[in-house]
Steps between C-alpha positions, in 0.01 A plus 500: 500500500212610732688437818789730385240785420423494873860608606653842441842528343759617748723818477783396732622862524201569702577226744846629609320699773263345749158501345168434668277223342130440536427145541127552483416414851392802699531323824866420480802725561667671205798325343790647303733363228867594435836363420632216703792263514417192305491166656848425359651811682647608172199628309240778558133411472182670597370431856187548698538712820265597789633848555525828272882489507524132375704401799261228649518229235192280501687223332352225286173499700344716224465427130620831359349446153154424649530798734610760252347362178822571332709281271804497725772276370754332721785654313316824412770726660790322335535794247578731790795328643826320394555159646880532471724634754602867496857598548609699793837585360513848332776395261256222370252749395478656146729805480230765511326355791814444696623849423179641681584281808850579552432791753620294780830323584380147479435253211146414607188628320271735690211249475694227681639744749136610575374146531778413737459799713119440533543130555496314828841371586661262738843632568599302810773322329641790284847641585533869535812686381687414819418133470244481781183321451152639595600852568333623182158524678387726778344223715591133505161396620348695212721342260422158641129566457563615146697183411239259672236680279693462166588135587121439575406648159762309299413178660126538440400541857375843446323634183276800418222362710704462813 
């Protein structure tokens, strides 16, 4: 098919980092492509960004196939991730993997520990060891701001574009 000859096959490995693309228009600002959360919030797709770090998502305003001249498939990255849940319990892991992760005293995998540690948390209603609420944070006003932010993200009032 002549139209298929116009497009370049994609090596998705090259798109794991933010890559500048030339849209053929010298007057426009440069655009970049890189991994992005899919519209379903469960999959990874390739998105178009306006900055070299792939943090400013352009959204659906740009046709990525027309821009890049690449045959980018909607599910092109599906080989690189598993859609099923990953266990956080060390004892549920295969023996050889669990053995490597037993250096600490808990039953949580290092991956899950790190994800939790780096995640935003609203701990207003969590009891500490003494049974008191809200004493787990340094500042209650800071905690209140964090909780409001998380609530706004979860309810769709705030997204990656503000």
